[in-house]
C-alpha positions in Angstrom: 14.1 -83.9 177.0 17.1 -86.2 177.4 16.4 -87.9 174.0 16.2 -84.6 172.2 19.3 -83.1 173.7 21.3 -86.2 172.8 20.6 -85.9 169.0 23.9 -85.6 167.1 22.1 -84.2 164.0 21.1 -80.7 165.4 22.8 -78.3 167.8 21.5 -78.7 171.3 20.5 -75.1 171.5 18.1 -75.5 168.6 16.6 -78.6 170.0 16.0 -77.1 173.4 14.6 -73.9 172.0 11.9 -75.9 170.1 11.4 -78.8 172.5 11.1 -76.8 175.7 8.5 -74.6 174.1 6.5 -77.5 172.9 6.7 -79.7 176.0 4.3 -77.8 178.3 1.6 -78.1 175.7 1.3 -81.9 176.1 -0.7 -83.9 178.6 1.5 -84.7 181.7 1.4 -88.4 180.8 2.9 -87.8 177.4 6.4 -89.2 177.0 9.2 -88.1 174.8 10.1 -90.8 172.2 11.9 -91.2 168.9 9.5 -92.5 166.2 10.5 -92.9 162.6 13.8 -91.3 163.6 12.1 -88.1 164.6 11.4 -86.8 168.2 7.8 -87.1 169.2 5.5 -86.9 172.2 3.5 -90.0 172.8 0.5 -90.8 175.0 -1.3 -94.0 173.9 0.0 -93.4 170.4 2.2 -90.6 169.0 0.5 -87.3 169.4 2.9 -85.2 167.3 6.4 -85.4 165.9 8.7 -82.4 165.7 12.1 -81.4 164.4 14.2 -78.3 164.5 16.0 -76.9 161.4 18.3 -73.9 161.0 15.4 -71.4 160.7 12.2 -73.2 161.9 10.6 -75.8 164.1 8.5 -78.3 162.2 5.5 -79.8 163.9 4.0 -83.0 162.4 0.5 -83.3 163.8 -0.9 -85.5 161.0 -2.6 -84.4 157.8 -6.1 -84.6 159.3 -5.3 -82.1 162.0 -3.7 -79.7 159.6 -6.7 -80.0 157.4 -9.0 -79.2 160.3 -7.1 -76.1 161.2 -6.1 -75.0 157.7 -7.6 -71.5 158.0 -5.8 -70.9 161.3 -2.5 -72.0 159.8 -2.5 -69.6 156.9 0.3 -67.5 158.4 2.7 -70.5 158.4 4.3 -72.7 155.8 2.4 -76.0 155.7 2.4 -79.1 153.7 0.2 -82.2 153.9 1.6 -83.3 157.3 3.9 -80.5 158.5 3.7 -77.0 159.9 6.8 -74.8 160.0 7.2 -72.2 162.8 10.0 -69.7 162.3 12.6 -69.8 165.1 12.9 -66.0 165.1 9.2 -65.7 166.2 7.4 -66.8 169.3 5.6 -70.1 168.9 1.8 -69.6 168.6 1.1 -71.4 171.9 -2.7 -71.2 171.8 -2.8 -72.6 168.3 -0.4 -75.4 169.1 -2.4 -76.2 172.2 -5.5 -76.6 169.9 -3.6 -78.9 167.5 -2.4 -81.0 170.4 -5.9 -81.3 171.9 -7.2 -82.3 168.5 -4.6 -85.1 168.3 -5.3 -86.2 171.8 -9.0 -86.5 170.9 -8.1 -88.4 167.7 -6.0 -90.8 169.7 -8.7 -91.4 172.3 -11.2 -92.1 169.5 -9.0 -94.8 167.9 -9.0 -98.4 169.0 -6.0 -100.6 168.9 
């Protein structure tokens, strides 16, 4: 989480609250990176991007993953490629784990 803690754009406490909750949901070989200026977890390719704002963590798992889980995401603010999880509520770990698994499967199915 060193990259995430070093960001000058967000208070470290917000980064760690979000990042440390997301980190255990990724495969052990996933690495933290900055991609398009946003923190991300990457295996062969970027799995998901995420950012923390004053009142929510945003997870960017790609539009196709959001579309596939649209019914399960009804309780959250979503857009084409973003899901917002309020900071004052526990993260839905089981749901995020499903989203990550879907991204891992997508990445494994893509050829370079």
